[in-house]
C-alpha positions as CSV (number, residue, x, y, z in Angstrom):
1,M,-10.5,-26.0,-0.9
2,T,-8.5,-24.4,-3.8
3,P,-6.7,-26.4,-6.5
4,V,-3.4,-25.5,-4.8
5,E,-4.6,-26.8,-1.5
6,L,-6.0,-29.9,-3.1
7,S,-2.6,-30.5,-4.9
8,R,-0.9,-30.3,-1.5
9,T,-3.4,-32.8,-0.1
10,V,-2.7,-35.3,-2.9
11,L,1.1,-34.9,-2.4
12,H,0.6,-35.6,1.3
13,A,-1.4,-38.7,0.6
14,V,1.4,-39.9,-1.7
15,R,4.0,-39.3,1.0
16,C,2.0,-41.2,3.5
17,A,1.6,-44.2,1.2
18,V,5.4,-44.2,0.6
19,D,6.2,-43.9,4.3
20,E,3.8,-46.8,5.1
21,G,5.4,-49.0,2.4
22,Q,2.4,-49.2,0.1
23,L,4.1,-47.3,-2.7
24,S,7.8,-47.4,-3.6
25,V,8.2,-44.2,-5.7
26,V,9.9,-40.8,-5.5
27,V,7.3,-38.3,-4.4
28,P,6.8,-35.7,-7.2
29,E,7.5,-32.1,-6.5
30,R,4.0,-31.1,-7.8
31,V,0.7,-32.7,-8.8
32,V,-1.6,-31.2,-11.4
33,V,-5.2,-30.7,-10.3
34,S,-7.7,-29.6,-12.9
35,E,-11.3,-29.8,-13.9
36,P,-12.5,-33.4,-14.7
37,G,-12.3,-34.5,-18.3
38,A,-14.8,-36.6,-20.3
39,G,-16.1,-39.4,-18.1
40,G,-15.0,-37.6,-14.9
41,C,-17.1,-36.3,-12.1
42,G,-16.9,-33.8,-9.2
43,E,-15.2,-30.5,-9.1
44,Y,-11.5,-31.5,-9.7
45,A,-9.5,-34.5,-10.9
46,T,-5.8,-35.6,-11.1
47,N,-3.8,-38.1,-13.1
48,V,-1.3,-38.7,-10.3
49,A,-1.9,-42.4,-10.2
50,L,-1.1,-42.7,-13.9
51,Q,2.0,-40.6,-13.3
52,L,3.3,-42.9,-10.5
53,A,2.2,-46.3,-11.9
54,R,5.3,-47.2,-13.9
55,A,7.7,-46.3,-11.0
56,A,5.5,-48.1,-8.5
57,G,5.3,-51.3,-10.7
58,K,1.5,-51.3,-10.3
59,P,-1.5,-50.6,-12.5
60,P,-2.7,-47.0,-12.3
61,R,-6.1,-48.0,-10.8
62,T,-4.3,-49.9,-8.0
63,V,-2.2,-46.8,-7.2
64,A,-5.4,-44.8,-7.3
65,E,-7.2,-47.2,-4.9
66,I,-4.2,-47.0,-2.5
67,L,-4.4,-43.2,-2.4
68,R,-8.2,-43.0,-2.3
69,P,-8.8,-43.8,1.4
70,R,-6.2,-41.2,2.5
71,L,-7.8,-38.5,0.3
72,I,-11.3,-39.2,1.5
73,A,-10.1,-38.7,5.1
74,A,-8.7,-35.3,4.3
75,D,-10.6,-32.2,5.5
76,G,-12.6,-30.5,2.8
77,I,-13.1,-33.6,0.6
78,E,-16.5,-35.3,0.6
79,D,-15.8,-38.2,-1.8
80,V,-13.1,-39.5,-4.2
81,V,-14.1,-41.6,-7.3
82,V,-11.7,-43.5,-9.5
83,T,-12.6,-43.3,-13.2
84,G,-11.1,-44.5,-16.4
85,P,-7.6,-46.0,-16.3
86,G,-7.0,-44.4,-12.8
87,F,-8.1,-40.8,-12.6
88,L,-8.9,-39.6,-9.1
89,N,-12.0,-37.3,-9.1
90,F,-12.9,-35.1,-6.1
91,R,-16.2,-33.9,-4.8
92,L,-15.5,-31.2,-2.2
93,D,-17.3,-30.8,1.1
94,R,-19.3,-27.7,0.6
95,R,-19.9,-27.4,4.3
96,A,-16.2,-26.7,4.7
97,D,-15.4,-23.4,3.0
98,P,-12.0,-21.9,4.1
99,L,-12.5,-18.9,1.8
100,L,-15.8,-18.1,3.5
101,D,-14.1,-18.4,6.9
102,L,-11.3,-16.2,5.7
103,V,-13.7,-13.5,4.5
104,R,-15.5,-13.4,7.8
105,E,-12.1,-13.2,9.6
106,I,-11.0,-10.2,7.6
107,R,-14.3,-8.5,7.9
108,G,-14.2,-9.0,11.7
109,Q,-10.6,-7.7,12.1
110,G,-10.6,-5.0,9.4
111,R,-7.2,-3.4,8.8
112,R,-5.9,-5.2,11.9
113,Y,-6.1,-8.5,9.9
114,G,-2.6,-10.0,9.9
115,H,-1.5,-8.3,13.1
116,G,0.0,-10.6,15.7
117,D,2.4,-10.9,18.6
118,A,5.5,-12.4,16.9
119,L,7.6,-9.5,18.2
120,A,5.8,-8.9,21.4
121,G,8.0,-7.2,24.0
122,Q,10.9,-6.6,21.5
123,V,12.4,-3.2,21.1
124,L,14.4,-2.3,18.0
125,T,16.6,0.6,17.3
126,L,17.0,1.2,13.6
127,R,20.2,2.9,12.7
128,V,20.1,4.6,9.3
129,P,22.3,6.9,7.3
130,Y,21.1,10.4,6.3
131,E,19.7,9.2,3.0
132,V,16.2,9.3,1.6
133,R,15.7,5.6,0.9
134,A,17.0,4.6,4.3
135,E,14.7,7.1,5.9
136,V,11.6,5.8,4.0
137,V,12.4,2.1,4.7
138,A,12.9,2.8,8.4
139,D,9.6,4.6,8.6
140,A,7.8,1.6,7.0
141,V,9.6,-0.8,9.3
142,V,8.5,1.1,12.4
143,R,4.9,0.7,11.2
144,I,5.2,-3.0,10.3
145,V,7.1,-4.0,13.5
146,A,4.2,-2.4,15.5
147,T,1.7,-4.8,13.8
148,Q,3.5,-7.7,15.4
149,G,3.6,-6.3,18.9
150,G,7.1,-4.8,18.7
151,R,8.4,-1.3,19.0
152,A,11.0,0.3,16.8
153,T,12.8,3.7,17.0
154,V,15.1,5.3,14.5
155,E,18.5,6.9,15.1
156,H,21.0,8.2,12.6
157,R,24.5,7.0,12.4
158,G,26.7,9.1,14.5
159,G,23.9,9.7,17.1
160,R,24.3,8.6,20.6
161,A,23.7,5.0,21.5
162,T,25.0,2.7,24.1
163,V,26.1,-0.3,22.1
164,Q,27.0,-3.7,23.5
165,H,27.7,-7.0,21.7
166,H,26.3,-10.3,22.9
167,G,27.1,-13.5,20.9
168,G,27.9,-11.5,17.8
169,R,24.7,-9.5,17.8
170,A,24.7,-5.8,18.3
171,A,22.3,-4.6,21.0
172,V,21.4,-1.3,22.6
173,E,20.0,-0.5,26.0
174,H,16.5,-2.2,26.2
175,G,16.7,-3.6,22.6
176,E,18.4,-4.7,19.5
177,L,20.4,-2.4,17.2
178,V,19.6,-2.9,13.6
179,D,21.6,-1.3,10.7
180,L,19.3,-0.4,7.8
181,R,21.5,0.3,4.7
182,P,19.5,-0.2,1.5
183,V,21.1,0.7,-1.7
184,P,20.7,4.5,-2.0
185,A,18.4,6.1,-4.5
186,P,20.3,7.3,-7.5
187,E,18.4,10.6,-7.5
188,D,15.8,12.6,-5.6
189,P,12.4,10.8,-5.8
190,A,10.5,13.9,-4.7
191,P,9.3,14.8,-8.2
192,L,7.3,11.6,-8.4
193,G,5.1,12.8,-5.5
194,P,4.8,11.2,-2.1
195,D,3.0,7.9,-2.9
196,A,4.9,7.0,-6.1
197,A,8.2,8.0,-4.5
198,R,7.7,5.8,-1.5
199,W,6.7,2.9,-3.7
200,A,9.8,3.4,-5.9
201,L,11.9,3.2,-2.7
202,L,10.1,0.4,-0.9
203,H,9.1,-2.1,-3.7
204,P,12.7,-3.2,-4.7
205,A,14.6,-5.5,-2.4
206,P,17.1,-3.6,-0.2
207,H,20.1,-4.8,-2.3
208,D,18.5,-3.6,-5.5
209,R,19.0,0.0,-6.8
210,P,15.6,1.7,-7.0
211,R,14.4,3.1,-10.3
212,I,13.4,6.7,-10.0
213,T,11.5,7.2,-13.2
214,A,8.1,8.4,-14.4
215,D,7.0,4.8,-15.0
216,H,5.8,4.8,-11.4
217,L,3.2,7.4,-12.4
218,V,1.7,5.9,-15.6
219,Q,-1.8,4.3,-15.2
220,R,-1.3,1.1,-17.0
221,E,-0.9,-2.6,-16.2
222,G,2.9,-2.5,-16.4
223,N,3.0,-0.3,-13.3
224,P,2.7,-2.5,-10.1
225,L,1.7,0.5,-7.9
226,F,-1.1,1.4,-10.3
227,R,-2.4,-2.2,-10.3
228,V,-2.6,-2.3,-6.5
229,R,-4.3,1.1,-6.2
230,Y,-6.6,0.4,-9.1
231,A,-7.7,-2.9,-7.6
232,H,-8.5,-1.1,-4.4
233,A,-10.4,1.7,-6.2
234,R,-12.4,-0.9,-8.2
235,V,-13.5,-2.6,-5.1
236,R,-14.7,0.6,-3.6
237,S,-16.5,1.4,-6.8
238,L,-18.2,-1.9,-6.7
239,G,-19.4,-1.2,-3.2
240,R,-21.0,2.1,-4.4
241,G,-22.5,0.3,-7.4
242,A,-24.1,-2.4,-5.1
243,A,-25.5,0.3,-2.9
244,R,-27.2,1.9,-5.9
245,L,-28.7,-1.5,-6.7
246,G,-30.0,-1.9,-3.2
247,F,-27.7,-4.7,-1.8
248,A,-24.7,-4.9,0.5
249,A,-22.0,-7.4,1.2
250,E,-22.8,-10.6,3.1
251,P,-20.4,-13.6,3.2
252,G,-21.7,-16.8,1.7
253,P,-21.4,-19.2,-1.3
254,L,-20.0,-17.5,-4.3
255,D,-21.7,-19.4,-7.1
256,A,-25.2,-18.7,-8.2
257,S,-27.8,-21.4,-7.2
258,E,-29.8,-23.3,-9.7
259,A,-32.7,-21.0,-8.9
260,D,-30.8,-18.0,-10.2
261,T,-31.5,-17.1,-13.8
262,A,-29.8,-15.1,-16.5
263,V,-26.3,-16.0,-15.3
264,T,-23.8,-14.8,-17.9
265,P,-21.5,-17.5,-19.3
266,A,-18.4,-15.5,-18.2
267,C,-19.5,-15.7,-14.6
268,R,-20.9,-19.2,-14.3
269,T,-18.1,-20.3,-12.0
270,P,-17.0,-17.2,-10.0
271,A,-16.0,-19.5,-7.2
272,L,-13.2,-20.9,-9.4
273,R,-12.0,-17.4,-10.1
274,A,-12.2,-16.6,-6.4
275,S,-10.2,-19.6,-5.5
276,A,-7.1,-17.8,-6.8
277,L,-7.6,-15.3,-3.9
278,H,-7.5,-17.8,-1.0
279,T,-3.7,-18.3,-0.9
280,P,-2.7,-14.5,-1.3
281,L,-5.3,-13.5,1.4
282,S,-4.5,-16.3,3.8
283,D,-0.7,-15.7,3.3
284,Y,-1.0,-12.0,4.2
285,P,-0.4,-12.6,8.0
286,R,2.6,-14.7,7.3
287,I,4.0,-12.1,4.9
288,L,3.4,-9.3,7.4
289,T,5.2,-11.3,10.1
290,A,8.2,-11.9,7.8
291,A,8.3,-8.3,6.8
292,A,8.5,-7.3,10.4
293,T,10.9,-10.0,11.5
294,H,13.3,-9.3,8.6
295,R,12.7,-5.6,8.5
296,A,11.8,-6.0,4.8
297,P,8.8,-3.8,3.7
298,D,9.6,-4.9,0.1
299,R,8.1,-8.3,0.9
300,L,4.8,-6.6,1.8
301,A,4.9,-4.4,-1.3
302,R,5.4,-7.3,-3.6
303,H,2.7,-9.3,-1.9
304,L,0.2,-6.5,-2.4
305,V,0.9,-6.8,-6.1
306,T,0.1,-10.6,-5.9
307,V,-3.2,-9.8,-4.1
308,A,-4.2,-7.2,-6.7
309,D,-3.4,-9.5,-9.6
310,A,-5.5,-12.2,-8.1
311,V,-8.6,-10.1,-7.4
312,L,-8.8,-8.1,-10.7
313,P,-10.1,-11.0,-12.8
314,F,-12.7,-11.8,-10.1
315,L,-14.2,-8.3,-9.9
316,A,-16.0,-8.6,-13.2
317,C,-18.3,-11.1,-11.6
318,V,-19.2,-9.2,-8.5
319,L,-22.2,-7.0,-9.6
320,P,-25.2,-8.3,-11.6
321,I,-24.8,-8.1,-15.4
322,G,-27.6,-7.5,-17.9
323,E,-30.9,-8.9,-16.7
324,E,-29.4,-10.5,-13.5
325,K,-31.0,-9.6,-10.2
326,P,-29.0,-9.2,-7.1
327,S,-28.7,-12.5,-5.3
328,A,-27.1,-14.1,-2.3
329,A,-24.2,-15.0,-4.6
330,H,-23.6,-11.3,-5.5
331,R,-23.6,-10.3,-1.8
332,A,-21.1,-13.0,-1.1
333,R,-18.8,-11.9,-4.0
334,L,-19.0,-8.4,-2.8
335,A,-18.0,-9.5,0.7
336,L,-14.9,-11.2,-0.8
337,A,-14.0,-8.2,-2.9
338,E,-14.4,-5.9,0.1
339,A,-12.2,-8.2,2.2
340,T,-9.5,-8.0,-0.4
341,G,-9.9,-4.2,-0.6
342,T,-9.3,-4.2,3.2
343,V,-6.1,-6.1,2.9
344,L,-4.9,-3.8,0.1
345,A,-5.7,-0.6,2.0
346,G,-4.2,-2.0,5.2
347,G,-1.0,-3.0,3.4
348,L,-0.6,0.3,1.6
349,S,-1.2,2.3,4.8
350,L,1.7,0.4,6.4
351,L,3.9,1.5,3.6
352,G,2.7,5.0,4.1
353,I,0.9,5.1,0.7
354,D,-2.6,6.4,0.2
355,A,-5.3,3.9,-1.0
356,P,-7.7,6.1,-3.1
357,E,-11.4,5.5,-3.3
358,H,-11.4,6.8,-6.9
359,L,-8.7,6.4,-9.5
């Protein structure tokens, strides 16, 4: 369970206590979950009981004890301990590891991870003007719609089509007619090369004017395309490095066991770094469905940036460092890194962009 998921679980417990009349408070928009402070225990803690106590008209420890049974009953939580004036401390159920399950799912499905049947049986005709950005967007939409079981074809305005209107929606024979009219590119993107040109046209929202500049070619952090492709190339490089060290990816616990020695301080808690990956990876199928449903490849492009930004800090902990020997934890970290690389490569391919092995 990630801090974000735990925060949602705490909010749900508060809502239940309010609905059942045990607390009379306004449910906060968010709850802060962090590592326990002095005197705390477990993996995470929250001060939500102290936050709600004044409005509830109850001592913080009483509020904490009201929430505790609901939190203990939640999936992924083994125990909840109230400490100090009313801090809730969480010990997670290590038998329940949604990130591990997610890694196995991605490894099992490969680049088909995120594919579904949300548009099964639907046929779309994409009507586009003779303009480079519209053409590129339509090409990406055709690919993305196919991942959700639909089929899309492209026709240009002025081409032949049998159009009928039903309830205000335009339709063609055997399918829906969709007008794709993104803001045109201000100039020819061809000098950027095929990959950077496609990114420049697909990454902005349709109503935003794309920037056709050399910024899309520079290899630095300020370039989102570079970050996505660099993250993928780093993952592939780690796989080659692991092979030279004689080990391969295998899903499992990400933190080193007490028996492992020479663990560097920067990588003592790689599971905490990895937790930032759970939401972007688990959200990928939802994003892909939304991109298909709304004919919006920009949503996929921006999500790939989110995935890349989440994985890059984690990659430093994948391979053994210094005197470390390859362990089960290293194999598990490599499995997570490779699963992320699979998502990045699959998403880029849907945008028609190459995912290089070397960069």
